[in-house]
TIMI-184959 format. One record per residue (C-alpha): residue number from 1; x, y, z. Coordinates in Angstrom, 3 decimals. Each point is the difference from the previous one (the first is absolute). Layout:
N
> NUM  X  Y  Z
...
END
This chain:
458
> 1  -6.278  16.458  -31.570
> 2  -0.227  2.979  2.337
> 3  2.958  2.562  0.396
> 4  2.069  -0.370  3.272
> 5  -0.989  2.753  2.336
> 6  3.059  2.287  0.703
> 7  0.103  2.858  2.543
> 8  2.801  2.561  -0.297
> 9  0.690  1.949  2.879
> 10  2.231  3.049  -1.090
> 11  -0.135  3.687  1.132
> 12  1.611  1.036  -3.297
> 13  -2.664  1.099  -2.632
> 14  2.385  -0.272  -2.822
> 15  1.135  -3.626  0.888
> 16  -3.741  -1.063  0.661
> 17  -0.870  1.608  -3.769
> 18  3.169  -2.011  -1.396
> 19  -1.060  -3.226  1.560
> 20  -3.650  0.548  -0.848
> 21  0.696  0.383  -3.739
> 22  2.518  -2.906  0.377
> 23  -2.033  -2.629  1.745
> 24  -3.748  0.778  -0.844
> 25  -0.042  -2.809  -2.651
> 26  1.051  -2.747  2.133
> 27  -1.543  0.950  3.605
> 28  -3.002  1.231  1.375
> 29  1.594  3.133  1.869
> 30  -0.673  1.953  3.136
> 31  2.144  2.849  1.351
> 32  0.377  1.636  3.343
> 33  2.539  2.609  1.188
> 34  -0.034  -0.585  3.704
> 35  -0.073  -2.681  2.586
> 36  -3.875  0.760  0.934
> 37  -1.299  -0.223  -3.578
> 38  2.087  -3.101  -0.755
> 39  -1.578  -2.012  2.813
> 40  -3.385  1.259  -1.024
> 41  0.532  -1.316  -3.312
> 42  1.409  -3.304  1.295
> 43  -3.319  -0.662  2.117
> 44  -2.061  1.190  -3.132
> 45  1.726  -1.712  -2.912
> 46  1.928  -2.964  1.609
> 47  3.005  0.549  -2.819
> 48  2.353  -3.024  -0.989
> 49  2.994  2.131  0.002
> 50  1.022  3.240  1.856
> 51  2.787  2.078  -1.050
> 52  0.916  2.320  2.942
> 53  2.481  2.750  -0.088
> 54  1.510  0.121  3.649
> 55  0.410  3.761  -0.290
> 56  -3.610  1.170  0.749
> 57  -1.108  3.230  1.466
> 58  0.043  1.472  2.611
> 59  3.718  -1.146  0.071
> 60  0.970  -0.891  -3.524
> 61  3.871  0.300  0.672
> 62  -0.504  -2.971  2.629
> 63  -1.352  -3.545  -0.468
> 64  -2.173  0.138  3.080
> 65  -3.311  0.882  -1.442
> 66  0.815  -2.546  -2.728
> 67  0.936  -2.978  2.441
> 68  -3.242  0.781  2.193
> 69  -2.046  -0.101  -3.357
> 70  1.542  -3.501  -0.842
> 71  -0.653  -1.476  3.250
> 72  -3.812  1.334  0.141
> 73  -0.432  -1.378  -3.555
> 74  1.275  -3.506  0.858
> 75  -2.227  0.131  3.021
> 76  -3.136  0.832  -2.040
> 77  0.781  -2.257  -2.969
> 78  2.581  -2.547  0.905
> 79  -0.040  -1.595  -3.543
> 80  0.795  3.214  -1.560
> 81  3.456  0.077  -1.854
> 82  1.826  3.240  0.777
> 83  2.882  1.375  -1.941
> 84  1.692  2.975  1.796
> 85  1.775  2.918  -2.093
> 86  2.794  1.796  1.873
> 87  2.485  2.890  -0.713
> 88  3.015  -1.127  -1.785
> 89  2.654  -1.506  2.523
> 90  -2.864  -0.467  2.866
> 91  0.995  -3.727  0.249
> 92  -0.283  -0.025  3.818
> 93  -3.772  0.964  -0.110
> 94  -0.651  -2.341  -3.146
> 95  1.324  -2.764  2.151
> 96  -2.133  0.986  2.957
> 97  -3.198  -0.012  -2.226
> 98  0.875  -3.680  -1.310
> 99  0.459  -1.014  3.649
> 100  -3.468  1.296  0.725
> 101  -1.664  -1.850  -2.825
> 102  0.608  1.927  -3.376
> 103  0.884  -2.444  -2.922
> 104  2.612  2.340  -2.010
> 105  1.325  3.257  0.050
> 106  1.030  2.606  -2.913
> 107  1.988  3.151  0.109
> 108  -0.924  3.366  -1.361
> 109  0.087  1.178  -2.737
> 110  -2.275  -2.842  -1.336
> 111  0.991  -2.039  -2.939
> 112  -3.503  -0.784  -1.525
> 113  1.376  -3.465  -1.545
> 114  1.512  -1.222  3.144
> 115  -3.197  1.281  2.038
> 116  -2.318  -2.115  -2.310
> 117  2.316  -3.045  0.344
> 118  -0.341  0.292  3.877
> 119  -3.893  0.560  -0.283
> 120  -0.325  -3.036  -2.250
> 121  2.136  -2.146  2.401
> 122  -2.048  1.315  3.089
> 123  -3.415  -1.032  -1.811
> 124  1.536  -3.274  -0.981
> 125  0.963  -0.731  3.682
> 126  -3.381  0.943  1.151
> 127  -1.757  -2.235  -2.168
> 128  2.534  -2.955  0.882
> 129  -0.929  0.900  3.921
> 130  -3.713  -0.029  -0.733
> 131  0.423  -3.391  -1.788
> 132  2.334  -1.452  2.575
> 133  -2.944  1.133  2.809
> 134  -2.640  -1.620  -2.045
> 135  2.150  -3.314  0.086
> 136  0.695  0.337  3.441
> 137  -3.890  0.563  0.886
> 138  -0.883  -3.146  -2.289
> 139  2.661  -2.031  2.006
> 140  -1.441  1.171  3.246
> 141  -3.519  -0.853  -1.115
> 142  1.172  -3.422  -0.976
> 143  1.682  -0.676  3.262
> 144  -2.784  1.319  2.254
> 145  -2.382  -2.111  1.975
> 146  -2.450  2.190  1.933
> 147  2.772  2.407  1.902
> 148  2.762  -2.453  -0.457
> 149  2.543  0.171  -2.504
> 150  1.828  -3.361  -0.922
> 151  0.867  -1.889  -3.227
> 152  2.387  -2.709  1.365
> 153  -1.153  -3.695  -0.216
> 154  -0.276  0.038  3.918
> 155  -2.080  3.057  0.092
> 156  -2.206  -1.271  -2.717
> 157  -0.547  -3.306  2.051
> 158  -0.904  2.107  2.953
> 159  -2.523  1.978  -2.024
> 160  -1.431  -3.103  -1.196
> 161  -0.340  -1.318  3.687
> 162  -1.699  3.294  0.876
> 163  -2.485  -0.318  -2.723
> 164  -0.992  -3.483  1.056
> 165  0.066  0.939  3.894
> 166  -2.178  3.043  -0.648
> 167  -2.946  -2.169  -1.113
> 168  0.011  -1.639  3.493
> 169  -0.376  1.115  3.409
> 170  2.981  -1.974  1.454
> 171  2.330  1.572  2.349
> 172  3.425  0.909  -1.596
> 173  3.399  0.409  1.496
> 174  2.397  2.577  -1.989
> 175  3.716  -0.531  0.856
> 176  2.759  2.162  -0.996
> 177  2.821  2.428  1.153
> 178  -0.928  3.370  0.997
> 179  -0.756  2.387  -2.885
> 180  -1.051  -2.740  -2.689
> 181  -3.386  1.044  -0.314
> 182  -2.197  -2.299  2.246
> 183  -2.763  2.612  0.627
> 184  -0.411  0.426  -3.608
> 185  0.002  -3.785  -0.746
> 186  -2.931  -0.153  2.773
> 187  -1.887  2.976  -1.572
> 188  0.301  -1.715  -3.367
> 189  -1.695  -3.176  1.375
> 190  -2.669  2.365  1.766
> 191  -0.751  2.008  -3.009
> 192  -0.216  -3.051  -2.367
> 193  -2.563  -1.876  2.335
> 194  -3.575  0.439  0.400
> 195  0.659  1.975  3.102
> 196  1.592  2.823  -2.044
> 197  -3.131  2.492  0.883
> 198  0.485  -0.641  3.610
> 199  2.890  1.384  2.046
> 200  3.447  -1.045  -0.072
> 201  1.442  0.767  3.630
> 202  3.740  -0.229  0.760
> 203  1.454  -0.280  3.450
> 204  3.546  -0.155  1.038
> 205  0.266  -2.244  2.881
> 206  3.418  1.207  0.674
> 207  -0.757  3.626  0.209
> 208  -2.675  -0.305  2.643
> 209  0.639  -0.738  3.659
> 210  -1.104  -3.462  1.247
> 211  -2.371  1.652  2.608
> 212  -1.854  1.688  -2.903
> 213  0.217  -2.375  -2.865
> 214  -2.794  -2.238  1.521
> 215  -2.300  2.848  -0.080
> 216  1.200  1.016  -3.548
> 217  -0.835  -3.260  -1.450
> 218  -3.078  -1.073  2.160
> 219  -1.469  3.297  1.254
> 220  -1.313  0.764  3.464
> 221  -3.244  0.946  1.786
> 222  -0.369  3.220  1.879
> 223  1.691  -0.470  3.492
> 224  1.792  -2.960  -1.103
> 225  3.259  1.760  1.519
> 226  1.056  3.264  1.317
> 227  -0.601  2.456  -2.892
> 228  -2.331  -2.078  -1.958
> 229  -2.733  2.786  -0.086
> 230  -1.912  -1.337  -2.878
> 231  -0.639  -3.302  -1.793
> 232  2.542  -0.354  -2.801
> 233  0.150  -2.648  -2.867
> 234  3.370  -1.688  -0.755
> 235  1.811  -0.488  -3.542
> 236  -1.667  -3.591  -0.321
> 237  -3.503  1.374  0.287
> 238  0.595  3.216  -1.884
> 239  1.180  -2.236  -2.985
> 240  -3.192  -2.211  0.041
> 241  -0.336  -1.277  -3.541
> 242  3.344  1.188  -0.743
> 243  3.699  -0.556  0.888
> 244  2.320  0.608  3.000
> 245  3.609  0.098  -0.763
> 246  2.033  -0.904  3.068
> 247  3.538  1.134  -0.864
> 248  3.095  -1.197  2.251
> 249  -2.109  -2.734  1.257
> 250  3.031  -1.649  1.900
> 251  -0.209  3.051  2.466
> 252  -3.100  -0.929  1.408
> 253  -0.088  -1.429  3.590
> 254  -0.683  -3.708  0.637
> 255  -3.046  1.059  1.999
> 256  -1.357  1.927  -2.802
> 257  0.930  -2.871  -2.582
> 258  -2.420  -2.134  1.899
> 259  -2.812  2.474  -0.395
> 260  0.801  0.362  -3.748
> 261  0.153  -3.737  -0.460
> 262  -3.668  -0.189  1.599
> 263  -1.174  2.619  -2.560
> 264  1.360  -1.944  -3.027
> 265  -1.666  -3.273  1.367
> 266  -3.355  1.403  1.144
> 267  -0.226  3.322  -1.849
> 268  -1.528  1.513  2.837
> 269  1.548  2.942  2.350
> 270  -0.771  1.162  3.190
> 271  1.026  3.729  0.782
> 272  1.775  0.577  3.147
> 273  -2.415  0.472  3.197
> 274  -2.851  -1.418  -2.143
> 275  -1.815  -3.366  0.338
> 276  -1.599  -0.219  -3.445
> 277  1.658  -2.067  -2.790
> 278  -0.332  1.651  -3.187
> 279  0.063  -1.601  -3.468
> 280  2.571  1.671  -2.314
> 281  0.589  -0.955  -3.797
> 282  3.494  1.545  -0.301
> 283  3.045  -1.485  -2.093
> 284  3.270  -0.043  1.828
> 285  3.405  0.529  -1.982
> 286  2.961  0.052  2.103
> 287  3.594  0.904  -0.739
> 288  3.474  -0.486  1.702
> 289  3.582  0.856  -1.090
> 290  1.041  -2.770  2.723
> 291  0.415  -3.759  -0.525
> 292  -2.911  -1.205  1.873
> 293  1.181  -3.656  0.389
> 294  3.165  1.462  1.909
> 295  -2.298  1.996  2.118
> 296  -2.213  -3.097  0.750
> 297  3.097  -1.781  0.997
> 298  1.031  2.661  2.194
> 299  -3.587  -0.023  1.825
> 300  -0.821  3.514  -1.348
> 301  -2.666  -1.082  -2.445
> 302  -2.626  -2.745  0.285
> 303  0.138  -2.736  -2.574
> 304  -3.906  -0.499  -0.176
> 305  -0.213  3.695  -0.638
> 306  2.820  -0.175  -2.756
> 307  -2.167  -3.017  -1.716
> 308  -3.168  2.060  0.141
> 309  1.683  3.228  -1.292
> 310  1.984  -1.912  -2.748
> 311  -2.906  -1.661  -2.169
> 312  1.659  1.440  -2.771
> 313  3.540  1.673  0.330
> 314  1.520  2.297  -2.505
> 315  3.667  1.102  0.348
> 316  1.005  3.213  -1.595
> 317  3.539  -0.123  -1.378
> 318  2.455  2.656  0.973
> 319  0.566  2.801  -2.342
> 320  3.753  -1.259  -0.652
> 321  -1.460  -3.351  -1.560
> 322  -2.550  1.586  -2.408
> 323  2.579  0.831  -2.832
> 324  -1.483  2.604  -2.367
> 325  -2.993  0.856  2.060
> 326  2.538  2.176  1.670
> 327  0.208  2.331  -3.034
> 328  -3.744  -0.096  -0.714
> 329  -0.748  1.226  3.829
> 330  2.825  2.606  -0.148
> 331  -1.446  1.553  -3.215
> 332  -3.537  -0.327  1.376
> 333  0.911  1.843  3.184
> 334  2.025  2.459  -1.869
> 335  -2.771  0.822  -2.295
> 336  -2.380  0.308  2.917
> 337  2.426  2.417  2.031
> 338  0.589  1.968  -3.289
> 339  -3.601  0.835  -0.296
> 340  -0.002  0.841  3.838
> 341  2.626  2.361  -0.075
> 342  -0.459  1.207  -3.517
> 343  3.672  -0.804  -1.152
> 344  1.292  -1.697  -2.987
> 345  2.942  -2.630  0.847
> 346  1.272  -3.139  -1.331
> 347  2.535  -2.641  1.544
> 348  3.477  0.074  -1.416
> 349  1.533  -3.219  -1.155
> 350  1.936  -0.166  3.316
> 351  -2.930  0.452  1.966
> 352  -1.981  -2.885  -1.725
> 353  3.017  -2.121  0.494
> 354  0.191  0.962  3.725
> 355  -3.681  -0.804  0.358
> 356  0.423  -3.424  -1.524
> 357  2.709  -0.936  2.285
> 358  -0.918  1.546  3.344
> 359  -1.234  -2.627  2.298
> 360  -3.001  2.120  1.246
> 361  -0.427  -1.156  3.541
> 362  -2.931  2.096  0.483
> 363  -1.517  -1.474  -3.134
> 364  -2.582  1.976  -2.070
> 365  -0.514  2.466  2.925
> 366  3.570  0.788  -0.073
> 367  0.200  0.332  -3.818
> 368  -3.160  2.341  -0.056
> 369  1.595  2.323  2.782
> 370  3.223  0.134  -1.838
> 371  -1.435  1.046  -3.316
> 372  -2.298  2.580  1.830
> 373  3.030  1.419  1.673
> 374  1.896  0.173  -3.215
> 375  -2.681  1.718  -1.754
> 376  -0.301  2.716  2.640
> 377  3.841  0.532  0.237
> 378  1.396  -0.618  -3.318
> 379  1.399  3.266  -1.613
> 380  0.488  -1.037  -3.648
> 381  -2.092  -1.923  -2.447
> 382  1.416  -3.669  0.984
> 383  -0.304  -1.864  3.145
> 384  3.609  -1.501  0.917
> 385  0.538  -2.557  2.512
> 386  1.003  2.365  2.787
> 387  -3.385  1.797  -0.420
> 388  -1.697  -3.367  1.027
> 389  2.365  -0.427  2.765
> 390  1.464  -3.094  -1.252
> 391  3.357  -1.131  -1.344
> 392  1.000  -0.404  -3.674
> 393  0.200  -3.313  -1.240
> 394  3.289  -1.459  0.704
> 395  2.539  -0.633  -2.621
> 396  0.333  -3.579  -1.003
> 397  -3.903  -0.868  0.783
> 398  -1.574  -2.019  -2.487
> 399  -1.926  1.996  -2.737
> 400  -3.255  -0.811  -1.782
> 401  0.250  -0.071  -3.776
> 402  -1.752  3.149  -0.222
> 403  2.620  1.674  2.457
> 404  2.853  -1.661  -2.143
> 405  -1.243  1.437  -3.118
> 406  -0.686  3.484  1.540
> 407  3.487  0.219  1.219
> 408  1.512  -1.052  -3.488
> 409  -2.313  2.210  -1.766
> 410  1.074  2.995  2.152
> 411  3.727  -0.765  -0.444
> 412  -0.371  -0.147  -3.815
> 413  -1.792  3.238  0.035
> 414  2.889  1.705  2.165
> 415  2.613  -1.422  -2.109
> 416  -1.370  1.379  -3.329
> 417  -0.501  3.280  1.536
> 418  3.800  0.033  1.362
> 419  1.001  -0.864  -3.591
> 420  -1.950  2.905  -1.451
> 421  0.916  2.415  2.682
> 422  -3.787  0.252  0.932
> 423  -1.205  0.563  -3.592
> 424  -3.904  -1.299  0.014
> 425  -0.023  -0.218  -3.637
> 426  3.123  -1.997  -0.607
> 427  -0.467  -2.292  2.974
> 428  -3.564  -0.844  -1.131
> 429  1.481  -0.719  -3.477
> 430  2.703  -2.310  1.448
> 431  -2.808  -1.926  2.129
> 432  -2.148  -0.082  -2.899
> 433  -3.045  1.777  1.539
> 434  -1.766  3.239  -0.414
> 435  0.869  3.169  2.027
> 436  -3.437  -0.259  2.079
> 437  0.683  -3.620  0.636
> 438  3.371  0.878  1.396
> 439  -1.474  2.895  2.065
> 440  -2.324  -2.410  1.386
> 441  2.897  -2.427  0.831
> 442  1.874  3.212  1.824
> 443  -2.954  0.515  1.902
> 444  -0.571  -3.682  0.955
> 445  3.375  -0.473  1.394
> 446  0.689  3.731  1.223
> 447  2.761  0.559  -2.181
> 448  0.838  3.797  -0.881
> 449  1.960  0.363  -3.234
> 450  1.231  3.434  1.183
> 451  1.703  -1.402  2.970
> 452  1.528  -2.822  -2.446
> 453  1.199  2.548  -2.754
> 454  1.681  2.291  2.992
> 455  1.736  -3.384  1.472
> 456  1.454  -0.687  -3.384
> 457  1.242  3.470  -0.329
> 458  1.954  -0.322  3.401
END
């Protein structure tokens, strides 16, 4: 098994020498004496753990340079665990470093035994995180259908319908609230069909003025109207042999509904200003967030067009009805945003509970935007409900078995630490677990044993 890679950023040569001889048997060591060299080694070596002295030149009497190095290292290598080393009594900058993403801190003079314990814990935690990431990726892969994530019985049923419908050319109507993923479902039908090599052409019927929508769909001949200087093909013609996705179909005028119905019946189009009927082999998938039967009753949608569109109708459930899919989606969005913005963040227990209980009126689109915003704005290592812009789960709400276990587990750990005045070894002994296992629980539940030791002393 290869040794963990450890970068020690320290400007004091005597300390570097001490650490070199004390750690060389257990770690693959690299050394840097300033921020620039540290960044170069991070890019070249990709260390598992970085030991970072906050008092670096050119301003060794302040933590300014060290904190800059901390932020730059985490941007370059978000998965790297960073332990900061501070001057004796410099708790304020140590806490600032923890907020920025360091996993632990030590004060000078360095006690080699304590230092090695912190290093072992950090490498252990990184291994756990990597394993957790592998499990999350496997869960995401198991729930993936084309570009859609879902593992609930209802979503599995929908995926089965898509697989069957994709083998045919029937018109499909996709229904569901705004933000539920109707276009993604339409794309899945297209890319699983024989038409996958031809264009998928989306058009939002509610975003285009009625006077232009007909030209967008059917095209126009040169001179058909003022400003029509050249012949232009419409979306239905451009998608020949492929698929047109008509989003917000309920916003289409009754006049245009008649022309669309004629196309679905005859599979021919006539450009505006033209006299020639053109045969077009284009599949139509329509979508709406409205109840079309109510629109029909109100005289705003043609019943005959509804029947033509809904040869197969698929209704996507709102996110609030998709159970554990919410967590899978949130973690997938978190992983994607962390990669995009080069950050290493996790949801806190409160955030996961809040995500599970929030109604998400904007559905998947709202969840994705909330996670992306949180990745950009969160200052520490854990995303909290406030970072997501949602309220914490209210007290008295029903808990899942997992949530209940986590709460009991956290309280048991806190009680053991209070009884032992924050002594890790004694608390681990009382709980019947190892010190590394207890440190893992402290990380999981965001418990600071130092705070418990201080609270006991007051």
